[in-house]
C-alpha positions, 0 to 999 in steps of 0.5 A: 483495511487489515489494521481497521478490521483487526481493531474491530474483530479479534484475529488470530493472525493479521497480514499487512502487505505494502502498507503501514501499521503505525503512524510512525511508519507513515512517510514524511511526505504525507504530512506535506500533502496533508497540509497542501491538499493539491488533490482537492483542486485538481479536476476530476478528469486528472485522476483517470489520466494520471498514470504517467505521473505516478508510474515511477512510484510503481517501478519498471513496468512491462508494456502489458503491465502498463496497459493494465495499470492505465486501464485500471486507472481509467476504469476507476471513478475519479470521485472515488480516487479523490476520496481515497487520496483524502482518506489515505492522507488523513488515516491514523492507524490504531494500535493493533492488539495481536500479532501482525505479519508485515510484508514489504518490498525494498523498492516500495516508494509509497511506503518505504521499507526503511520506515517499517518497524520489524517487517517479517518478510522483506521482498527484494526488489518488491514495489508497492504492487509486488503482489502482482509483480512478485506474486510467487515470493509473496505467496511463499511468505503467505504460505509460511505465515498461514502454516505457522502454528506458533501465532 
């Protein structure tokens, strides 16, 4: 969202968390799922029950976080989930005009930090959902960005 908004509206600062800012940062496995669109043939009911399949991507979860995660999946429209998978796989980020602050976690398996060029903040042990699991560290990084008057 940040990349798309910043291509339409001039921003003084833009912040990306657990995402990518250029096509070069998109993991290679996305190309496979783009060419072999398994998500198109899966029944809609699969999308609300796929927590067990994608859980490893999000790292260790406590029982309460796992319940919340499953609840969020089951509360999400299967049609939206299918559309979102297509949108993510076919998205081509536009070059960004201004300064982008980039926060990434070292354990993000959806967008591995090793693919990210020039991340401003790397959160040790941060997963794709680090805003939830590493909220204090993410908040500290955001505070530093927002109070930096040089950009």
